[in-house]
Biopython code that builds the backbone (N, CA, C, O; Angstrom):
import numpy as np
from Bio.PDB.StructureBuilder import StructureBuilder

atoms = [
    (1, "MET", "N", (-29.404, -205.787, -48.401)),
    (1, "MET", "CA", (-30.312, -205.077, -49.267)),
    (1, "MET", "C", (-31.175, -206.106, -49.986)),
    (1, "MET", "O", (-30.680, -207.129, -50.458)),
    (2, "SER", "N", (-32.438, -205.826, -50.060)),
    (2, "SER", "CA", (-33.355, -206.793, -50.660)),
    (2, "SER", "C", (-33.138, -206.909, -52.169)),
    (2, "SER", "O", (-32.693, -205.971, -52.829)),
    (3, "ASP", "N", (-33.465, -208.079, -52.686)),
    (3, "ASP", "CA", (-33.337, -208.306, -54.120)),
    (3, "ASP", "C", (-34.250, -207.376, -54.909)),
    (3, "ASP", "O", (-33.887, -206.921, -55.993)),
    (4, "LEU", "N", (-35.430, -207.093, -54.371)),
    (4, "LEU", "CA", (-36.363, -206.203, -55.053)),
    (4, "LEU", "C", (-35.761, -204.806, -55.200)),
    (4, "LEU", "O", (-35.850, -204.193, -56.264)),
    (5, "PHE", "N", (-35.151, -204.313, -54.129)),
    (5, "PHE", "CA", (-34.521, -202.999, -54.177)),
    (5, "PHE", "C", (-33.430, -202.979, -55.244)),
    (5, "PHE", "O", (-33.332, -202.030, -56.021)),
    (6, "ALA", "N", (-32.619, -204.020, -55.276)),
    (6, "ALA", "CA", (-31.538, -204.100, -56.259)),
    (6, "ALA", "C", (-32.084, -204.142, -57.682)),
    (6, "ALA", "O", (-31.438, -203.648, -58.606)),
    (7, "GLU", "N", (-33.251, -204.717, -57.865)),
    (7, "GLU", "CA", (-33.831, -204.822, -59.202)),
    (7, "GLU", "C", (-34.338, -203.492, -59.745)),
    (7, "GLU", "O", (-34.492, -203.342, -60.957)),
    (8, "ILE", "N", (-34.601, -202.521, -58.866)),
    (8, "ILE", "CA", (-35.174, -201.262, -59.345)),
    (8, "ILE", "C", (-34.175, -200.106, -59.369)),
    (8, "ILE", "O", (-34.532, -198.997, -59.765)),
    (9, "LEU", "N", (-32.930, -200.346, -58.953)),
    (9, "LEU", "CA", (-31.938, -199.270, -58.973)),
    (9, "LEU", "C", (-31.524, -198.939, -60.398)),
    (9, "LEU", "O", (-31.124, -199.817, -61.163)),
    (10, "VAL", "N", (-31.627, -197.661, -60.742)),
    (10, "VAL", "CA", (-31.244, -197.207, -62.070)),
    (10, "VAL", "C", (-30.423, -195.925, -61.964)),
    (10, "VAL", "O", (-30.493, -195.203, -60.970)),
    (11, "ASP", "N", (-29.654, -195.665, -62.995)),
    (11, "ASP", "CA", (-28.904, -194.422, -63.095)),
    (11, "ASP", "C", (-29.920, -193.279, -63.134)),
    (11, "ASP", "O", (-30.883, -193.348, -63.899)),
    (12, "PRO", "N", (-29.731, -192.234, -62.331)),
    (12, "PRO", "CA", (-30.730, -191.161, -62.271)),
    (12, "PRO", "C", (-30.880, -190.361, -63.561)),
    (12, "PRO", "O", (-31.898, -189.695, -63.749)),
    (13, "GLU", "N", (-29.902, -190.410, -64.442)),
    (13, "GLU", "CA", (-30.014, -189.669, -65.707)),
    (13, "GLU", "C", (-30.354, -190.547, -66.893)),
    (13, "GLU", "O", (-31.253, -190.230, -67.672)),
    (14, "THR", "N", (-29.632, -191.658, -67.033)),
    (14, "THR", "CA", (-29.845, -192.497, -68.216)),
    (14, "THR", "C", (-30.936, -193.528, -68.010)),
    (14, "THR", "O", (-31.461, -194.084, -68.975)),
    (15, "HIS", "N", (-31.281, -193.787, -66.755)),
    (15, "HIS", "CA", (-32.285, -194.784, -66.377)),
    (15, "HIS", "C", (-31.860, -196.207, -66.724)),
    (15, "HIS", "O", (-32.687, -197.118, -66.779)),
    (16, "GLU", "N", (-30.555, -196.387, -66.957)),
    (16, "GLU", "CA", (-30.030, -197.734, -67.165)),
    (16, "GLU", "C", (-29.954, -198.434, -65.812)),
    (16, "GLU", "O", (-29.692, -197.814, -64.781)),
    (17, "ARG", "N", (-30.184, -199.710, -65.846)),
    (17, "ARG", "CA", (-30.150, -200.500, -64.617)),
    (17, "ARG", "C", (-28.724, -200.579, -64.063)),
    (17, "ARG", "O", (-27.767, -200.760, -64.815)),
    (18, "LEU", "N", (-28.599, -200.444, -62.760)),
    (18, "LEU", "CA", (-27.308, -200.548, -62.085)),
    (18, "LEU", "C", (-27.147, -201.945, -61.513)),
    (18, "LEU", "O", (-28.128, -202.587, -61.137)),
    (19, "THR", "N", (-25.908, -202.412, -61.449)),
    (19, "THR", "CA", (-25.644, -203.700, -60.839)),
    (19, "THR", "C", (-24.675, -203.517, -59.678)),
    (19, "THR", "O", (-23.824, -202.627, -59.689)),
    (20, "ARG", "N", (-24.823, -204.373, -58.686)),
    (20, "ARG", "CA", (-23.964, -204.340, -57.505)),
    (20, "ARG", "C", (-22.558, -204.730, -57.923)),
    (20, "ARG", "O", (-22.369, -205.759, -58.572)),
    (21, "ALA", "N", (-21.571, -203.926, -57.563)),
    (21, "ALA", "CA", (-20.182, -204.233, -57.898)),
    (21, "ALA", "C", (-19.708, -205.457, -57.124)),
    (21, "ALA", "O", (-20.009, -205.613, -55.940)),
    (22, "THR", "N", (-18.976, -206.306, -57.795)),
    (22, "THR", "CA", (-18.360, -207.465, -57.152)),
    (22, "THR", "C", (-17.144, -206.993, -56.353)),
    (22, "THR", "O", (-16.717, -205.846, -56.488)),
    (23, "GLU", "N", (-16.597, -207.864, -55.534)),
    (23, "GLU", "CA", (-15.377, -207.507, -54.784)),
    (23, "GLU", "C", (-14.247, -207.137, -55.742)),
    (23, "GLU", "O", (-13.497, -206.197, -55.479)),
    (24, "ALA", "N", (-14.119, -207.865, -56.845)),
    (24, "ALA", "CA", (-13.075, -207.566, -57.825)),
    (24, "ALA", "C", (-13.295, -206.183, -58.439)),
    (24, "ALA", "O", (-12.338, -205.438, -58.648)),
    (25, "GLU", "N", (-14.539, -205.843, -58.726)),
    (25, "GLU", "CA", (-14.842, -204.519, -59.288)),
    (25, "GLU", "C", (-14.600, -203.409, -58.263)),
    (25, "GLU", "O", (-14.140, -202.322, -58.613)),
    (26, "ILE", "N", (-14.909, -203.688, -57.010)),
    (26, "ILE", "CA", (-14.644, -202.700, -55.959)),
    (26, "ILE", "C", (-13.135, -202.487, -55.823)),
    (26, "ILE", "O", (-12.678, -201.355, -55.668)),
    (27, "ASP", "N", (-12.374, -203.562, -55.880)),
    (27, "ASP", "CA", (-10.909, -203.435, -55.836)),
    (27, "ASP", "C", (-10.404, -202.619, -57.019)),
    (27, "ASP", "O", (-9.526, -201.772, -56.857)),
    (28, "ALA", "N", (-10.954, -202.869, -58.212)),
    (28, "ALA", "CA", (-10.557, -202.107, -59.399)),
    (28, "ALA", "C", (-10.946, -200.638, -59.259)),
    (28, "ALA", "O", (-10.201, -199.754, -59.682)),
    (29, "LEU", "N", (-12.106, -200.377, -58.667)),
    (29, "LEU", "CA", (-12.546, -199.003, -58.441)),
    (29, "LEU", "C", (-11.609, -198.302, -57.457)),
    (29, "LEU", "O", (-11.220, -197.155, -57.675)),
    (30, "ARG", "N", (-11.254, -198.986, -56.390)),
    (30, "ARG", "CA", (-10.299, -198.416, -55.419)),
    (30, "ARG", "C", (-8.968, -198.093, -56.100)),
    (30, "ARG", "O", (-8.392, -197.029, -55.873)),
    (31, "ALA", "N", (-8.486, -199.011, -56.930)),
    (31, "ALA", "CA", (-7.217, -198.796, -57.638)),
    (31, "ALA", "C", (-7.314, -197.599, -58.575)),
    (31, "ALA", "O", (-6.382, -196.801, -58.665)),
    (32, "ALA", "N", (-8.440, -197.472, -59.273)),
    (32, "ALA", "CA", (-8.627, -196.335, -60.174)),
    (32, "ALA", "C", (-8.637, -195.017, -59.398)),
    (32, "ALA", "O", (-8.059, -194.026, -59.845)),
    (33, "LEU", "N", (-9.286, -195.007, -58.248)),
    (33, "LEU", "CA", (-9.315, -193.802, -57.414)),
    (33, "LEU", "C", (-7.910, -193.444, -56.941)),
    (33, "LEU", "O", (-7.511, -192.281, -56.997)),
    (34, "GLU", "N", (-7.165, -194.433, -56.479)),
    (34, "GLU", "CA", (-5.803, -194.197, -55.987)),
    (34, "GLU", "C", (-4.874, -193.721, -57.092)),
    (34, "GLU", "O", (-3.967, -192.926, -56.842)),
    (35, "ALA", "N", (-5.091, -194.200, -58.313)),
    (35, "ALA", "CA", (-4.225, -193.845, -59.440)),
    (35, "ALA", "C", (-4.663, -192.567, -60.152)),
    (35, "ALA", "O", (-4.023, -192.141, -61.113)),
    (36, "GLY", "N", (-5.744, -191.958, -59.687)),
    (36, "GLY", "CA", (-6.219, -190.733, -60.332)),
    (36, "GLY", "C", (-6.947, -190.980, -61.638)),
    (36, "GLY", "O", (-7.054, -190.077, -62.469)),
    (37, "ARG", "N", (-7.452, -192.197, -61.831)),
    (37, "ARG", "CA", (-8.165, -192.533, -63.071)),
    (37, "ARG", "C", (-9.677, -192.491, -62.899)),
    (37, "ARG", "O", (-10.418, -193.057, -63.703)),
    (38, "ALA", "N", (-10.126, -191.819, -61.851)),
    (38, "ALA", "CA", (-11.560, -191.654, -61.602)),
    (38, "ALA", "C", (-11.770, -190.299, -60.954)),
    (38, "ALA", "O", (-10.905, -189.803, -60.232)),
    (39, "ARG", "N", (-12.918, -189.710, -61.215)),
    (39, "ARG", "CA", (-13.239, -188.403, -60.638)),
    (39, "ARG", "C", (-14.731, -188.322, -60.402)),
    (39, "ARG", "O", (-15.519, -189.027, -61.031)),
    (40, "ARG", "N", (-15.097, -187.455, -59.490)),
    (40, "ARG", "CA", (-16.515, -187.196, -59.299)),
    (40, "ARG", "C", (-16.990, -186.265, -60.395)),
    (40, "ARG", "O", (-16.262, -185.362, -60.810)),
    (41, "ARG", "N", (-18.169, -186.474, -60.851)),
    (41, "ARG", "CA", (-18.713, -185.675, -61.945)),
    (41, "ARG", "C", (-18.711, -184.187, -61.619)),
    (41, "ARG", "O", (-18.428, -183.357, -62.484)),
    (42, "ASP", "N", (-19.030, -183.847, -60.357)),
    (42, "ASP", "CA", (-19.084, -182.434, -59.977)),
    (42, "ASP", "C", (-17.735, -181.881, -59.545)),
    (42, "ASP", "O", (-17.641, -180.723, -59.138)),
    (43, "GLY", "N", (-16.687, -182.701, -59.630)),
    (43, "GLY", "CA", (-15.356, -182.248, -59.243)),
    (43, "GLY", "C", (-15.127, -182.247, -57.739)),
    (43, "GLY", "O", (-14.081, -181.796, -57.272)),
    (44, "GLY", "N", (-16.091, -182.745, -56.978)),
    (44, "GLY", "CA", (-15.990, -182.774, -55.522)),
    (44, "GLY", "C", (-14.967, -183.782, -55.035)),
    (44, "GLY", "O", (-14.329, -184.487, -55.816)),
    (45, "ASP", "N", (-14.833, -183.825, -53.722)),
    (45, "ASP", "CA", (-13.891, -184.746, -53.089)),
    (45, "ASP", "C", (-14.267, -186.192, -53.362)),
    (45, "ASP", "O", (-15.439, -186.568, -53.346)),
    (46, "LEU", "N", (-13.245, -186.984, -53.610)),
    (46, "LEU", "CA", (-13.462, -188.412, -53.822)),
    (46, "LEU", "C", (-13.699, -189.098, -52.485)),
    (46, "LEU", "O", (-13.255, -188.605, -51.447)),
    (47, "PRO", "N", (-14.388, -190.219, -52.501)),
    (47, "PRO", "CA", (-14.636, -190.923, -51.237)),
    (47, "PRO", "C", (-13.334, -191.399, -50.618)),
    (47, "PRO", "O", (-12.420, -191.832, -51.321)),
    (48, "ALA", "N", (-13.256, -191.313, -49.293)),
    (48, "ALA", "CA", (-12.062, -191.761, -48.575)),
    (48, "ALA", "C", (-11.947, -193.277, -48.608)),
    (48, "ALA", "O", (-10.844, -193.823, -48.621)),
    (49, "ALA", "N", (-13.073, -193.945, -48.621)),
    (49, "ALA", "CA", (-13.093, -195.409, -48.653)),
    (49, "ALA", "C", (-14.287, -195.866, -49.494)),
    (49, "ALA", "O", (-15.313, -195.189, -49.565)),
    (50, "VAL", "N", (-14.130, -197.011, -50.119)),
    (50, "VAL", "CA", (-15.220, -197.590, -50.911)),
    (50, "VAL", "C", (-15.501, -198.979, -50.350)),
    (50, "VAL", "O", (-14.673, -199.885, -50.445)),
    (51, "GLU", "N", (-16.680, -199.124, -49.768)),
    (51, "GLU", "CA", (-17.089, -200.414, -49.207)),
    (51, "GLU", "C", (-18.064, -201.135, -50.121)),
    (51, "GLU", "O", (-18.205, -202.356, -50.044)),
    (52, "GLY", "N", (-18.732, -200.392, -50.981)),
    (52, "GLY", "CA", (-19.688, -200.966, -51.917)),
    (52, "GLY", "C", (-19.970, -199.951, -53.007)),
    (52, "GLY", "O", (-19.752, -198.754, -52.825)),
    (53, "ALA", "N", (-20.455, -200.433, -54.136)),
    (53, "ALA", "CA", (-20.753, -199.529, -55.246)),
    (53, "ALA", "C", (-21.719, -200.209, -56.209)),
    (53, "ALA", "O", (-21.881, -201.429, -56.214)),
    (54, "TRP", "N", (-22.346, -199.378, -57.014)),
    (54, "TRP", "CA", (-23.248, -199.821, -58.072)),
    (54, "TRP", "C", (-22.701, -199.276, -59.370)),
    (54, "TRP", "O", (-22.306, -198.112, -59.440)),
    (55, "ILE", "N", (-22.672, -200.108, -60.403)),
    (55, "ILE", "CA", (-22.046, -199.697, -61.651)),
    (55, "ILE", "C", (-23.034, -199.738, -62.816)),
    (55, "ILE", "O", (-24.020, -200.474, -62.811)),
    (56, "THR", "N", (-22.718, -198.915, -63.808)),
    (56, "THR", "CA", (-23.545, -198.838, -65.010)),
    (56, "THR", "C", (-23.170, -199.981, -65.954)),
    (56, "THR", "O", (-22.100, -200.572, -65.812)),
    (57, "PRO", "N", (-24.035, -200.294, -66.909)),
    (57, "PRO", "CA", (-23.754, -201.403, -67.830)),
    (57, "PRO", "C", (-22.442, -201.250, -68.600)),
    (57, "PRO", "O", (-21.793, -202.250, -68.907)),
    (58, "ASP", "N", (-22.038, -200.013, -68.917)),
    (58, "ASP", "CA", (-20.786, -199.825, -69.653)),
    (58, "ASP", "C", (-19.564, -199.885, -68.740)),
    (58, "ASP", "O", (-18.429, -199.840, -69.215)),
    (59, "ARG", "N", (-19.795, -199.988, -67.429)),
    (59, "ARG", "CA", (-18.755, -200.120, -66.417)),
    (59, "ARG", "C", (-17.830, -198.906, -66.351)),
    (59, "ARG", "O", (-16.707, -199.009, -65.857)),
    (60, "LYS", "N", (-18.297, -197.754, -66.846)),
    (60, "LYS", "CA", (-17.506, -196.523, -66.827)),
    (60, "LYS", "C", (-17.962, -195.534, -65.754)),
    (60, "LYS", "O", (-17.346, -194.485, -65.568)),
    (61, "HIS", "N", (-19.041, -195.873, -65.052)),
    (61, "HIS", "CA", (-19.570, -194.996, -64.016)),
    (61, "HIS", "C", (-19.958, -195.831, -62.805)),
    (61, "HIS", "O", (-20.402, -196.972, -62.928)),
    (62, "ALA", "N", (-19.776, -195.228, -61.623)),
    (62, "ALA", "CA", (-20.114, -195.944, -60.399)),
    (62, "ALA", "C", (-20.767, -194.989, -59.408)),
    (62, "ALA", "O", (-20.476, -193.793, -59.379)),
    (63, "PHE", "N", (-21.642, -195.543, -58.611)),
    (63, "PHE", "CA", (-22.273, -194.827, -57.502)),
    (63, "PHE", "C", (-21.863, -195.557, -56.233)),
    (63, "PHE", "O", (-22.138, -196.746, -56.074)),
    (64, "VAL", "N", (-21.208, -194.846, -55.338)),
    (64, "VAL", "CA", (-20.644, -195.455, -54.136)),
    (64, "VAL", "C", (-21.696, -195.537, -53.037)),
    (64, "VAL", "O", (-22.545, -194.655, -52.904)),
    (65, "ASP", "N", (-21.628, -196.605, -52.255)),
    (65, "ASP", "CA", (-22.485, -196.735, -51.075)),
    (65, "ASP", "C", (-21.995, -195.787, -49.984)),
    (65, "ASP", "O", (-20.794, -195.660, -49.743)),
    (66, "VAL", "N", (-22.936, -195.134, -49.338)),
    (66, "VAL", "CA", (-22.643, -194.274, -48.192)),
    (66, "VAL", "C", (-23.444, -194.818, -47.020)),
    (66, "VAL", "O", (-24.675, -194.833, -47.044)),
    (67, "GLU", "N", (-22.735, -195.259, -46.006)),
    (67, "GLU", "CA", (-23.361, -195.851, -44.824)),
    (67, "GLU", "C", (-24.294, -197.006, -45.196)),
    (67, "GLU", "O", (-25.365, -197.177, -44.614)),
    (68, "GLY", "N", (-23.856, -197.794, -46.184)),
    (68, "GLY", "CA", (-24.599, -198.985, -46.568)),
    (68, "GLY", "C", (-25.684, -198.791, -47.614)),
    (68, "GLY", "O", (-26.334, -199.754, -48.021)),
    (69, "PHE", "N", (-25.885, -197.552, -48.054)),
    (69, "PHE", "CA", (-26.917, -197.270, -49.059)),
    (69, "PHE", "C", (-26.298, -196.584, -50.259)),
    (69, "PHE", "O", (-25.383, -195.776, -50.102)),
    (70, "PRO", "N", (-26.781, -196.892, -51.466)),
    (70, "PRO", "CA", (-26.220, -196.246, -52.654)),
    (70, "PRO", "C", (-26.558, -194.765, -52.699)),
    (70, "PRO", "O", (-27.701, -194.364, -52.481)),
    (71, "SER", "N", (-25.544, -193.965, -52.984)),
    (71, "SER", "CA", (-25.751, -192.530, -53.189)),
    (71, "SER", "C", (-25.979, -192.333, -54.682)),
    (71, "SER", "O", (-25.043, -192.406, -55.478)),
    (72, "LEU", "N", (-27.216, -192.086, -55.049)),
    (72, "LEU", "CA", (-27.576, -192.002, -56.466)),
    (72, "LEU", "C", (-27.708, -190.567, -56.967)),
    (72, "LEU", "O", (-28.477, -190.291, -57.888)),
    (73, "LEU", "N", (-26.963, -189.669, -56.363)),
    (73, "LEU", "CA", (-26.966, -188.284, -56.842)),
    (73, "LEU", "C", (-26.089, -188.208, -58.088)),
    (73, "LEU", "O", (-24.930, -188.623, -58.063)),
    (74, "ALA", "N", (-26.639, -187.681, -59.173)),
    (74, "ALA", "CA", (-25.895, -187.614, -60.432)),
    (74, "ALA", "C", (-24.596, -186.841, -60.262)),
    (74, "ALA", "O", (-23.595, -187.178, -60.895)),
    (75, "GLU", "N", (-24.590, -185.816, -59.426)),
    (75, "GLU", "CA", (-23.393, -184.999, -59.224)),
    (75, "GLU", "C", (-22.265, -185.812, -58.586)),
    (75, "GLU", "O", (-21.091, -185.514, -58.806)),
    (76, "GLU", "N", (-22.603, -186.823, -57.809)),
    (76, "GLU", "CA", (-21.609, -187.609, -57.091)),
    (76, "GLU", "C", (-21.180, -188.862, -57.850)),
    (76, "GLU", "O", (-20.380, -189.654, -57.351)),
    (77, "ARG", "N", (-21.701, -189.034, -59.025)),
    (77, "ARG", "CA", (-21.329, -190.187, -59.860)),
    (77, "ARG", "C", (-19.818, -190.193, -60.061)),
    (77, "ARG", "O", (-19.220, -189.146, -60.307)),
    (78, "LEU", "N", (-19.207, -191.353, -59.959)),
    (78, "LEU", "CA", (-17.792, -191.476, -60.261)),
    (78, "LEU", "C", (-17.654, -191.810, -61.743)),
    (78, "LEU", "O", (-18.280, -192.739, -62.253)),
    (79, "VAL", "N", (-16.828, -191.037, -62.408)),
    (79, "VAL", "CA", (-16.556, -191.226, -63.831)),
    (79, "VAL", "C", (-15.157, -191.820, -63.956)),
    (79, "VAL", "O", (-14.181, -191.247, -63.471)),
    (80, "LEU", "N", (-15.073, -192.959, -64.605)),
    (80, "LEU", "CA", (-13.791, -193.651, -64.741)),
    (80, "LEU", "C", (-13.192, -193.417, -66.115)),
    (80, "LEU", "O", (-13.912, -193.324, -67.109)),
    (81, "ASP", "N", (-11.861, -193.323, -66.167)),
    (81, "ASP", "CA", (-11.180, -193.125, -67.443)),
    (81, "ASP", "C", (-11.325, -194.334, -68.364)),
    (81, "ASP", "O", (-11.308, -194.199, -69.587)),
    (82, "ALA", "N", (-11.468, -195.517, -67.763)),
    (82, "ALA", "CA", (-11.619, -196.754, -68.526)),
    (82, "ALA", "C", (-12.609, -197.647, -67.787)),
    (82, "ALA", "O", (-12.742, -197.534, -66.568)),
    (83, "PRO", "N", (-13.301, -198.523, -68.491)),
    (83, "PRO", "CA", (-14.241, -199.423, -67.825)),
    (83, "PRO", "C", (-13.546, -200.268, -66.756)),
    (83, "PRO", "O", (-12.375, -200.623, -66.892)),
    (84, "LEU", "N", (-14.281, -200.583, -65.698)),
    (84, "LEU", "CA", (-13.744, -201.464, -64.665)),
    (84, "LEU", "C", (-13.429, -202.817, -65.243)),
    (84, "LEU", "O", (-14.206, -203.357, -66.031)),
    (85, "ALA", "N", (-12.310, -203.367, -64.867)),
    (85, "ALA", "CA", (-11.898, -204.681, -65.384)),
    (85, "ALA", "C", (-12.455, -205.790, -64.527)),
    (85, "ALA", "O", (-12.215, -206.965, -64.805)),
]
sb = StructureBuilder()
sb.init_structure("model")
sb.init_model(0)
sb.init_chain("A")
sb.init_seg("    ")
for serial, (resi, resn, name, xyz) in enumerate(atoms, 1):
    if name == "N":
        sb.init_residue(resn, " ", resi, " ")
    sb.init_atom(name, np.array(xyz, "f"), 0.0, 1.0, " ", f" {name:<3s}", serial, name[0])
structure = sb.get_structure()
C-alpha cells in the first residue's frame, strides 16, 4: 500500500487519522478477539482471521483488512474493551 494512501486513511465517523497496526498490535487484536474482549459495532460476525488492521489514535477501535484492503465501514469497526497494548 502506498505511503500516500496510508496518509489519508481516516475513521469514517470521527475523521481521526488511522495508523497501520504493527505485528504486536495485530497479535494483541487477535488475542482480544479470541478472549471475547472485542466486538463488531453492528454485532455482526467477527473476522475469522486478522492479517492486517488500522487502528484509531486511542487504540480502542480497529478496522480489519479484507483481501489486503482496509474495510472502513463504520458498522464493521471492531470495538475493544481496552486499548491495544
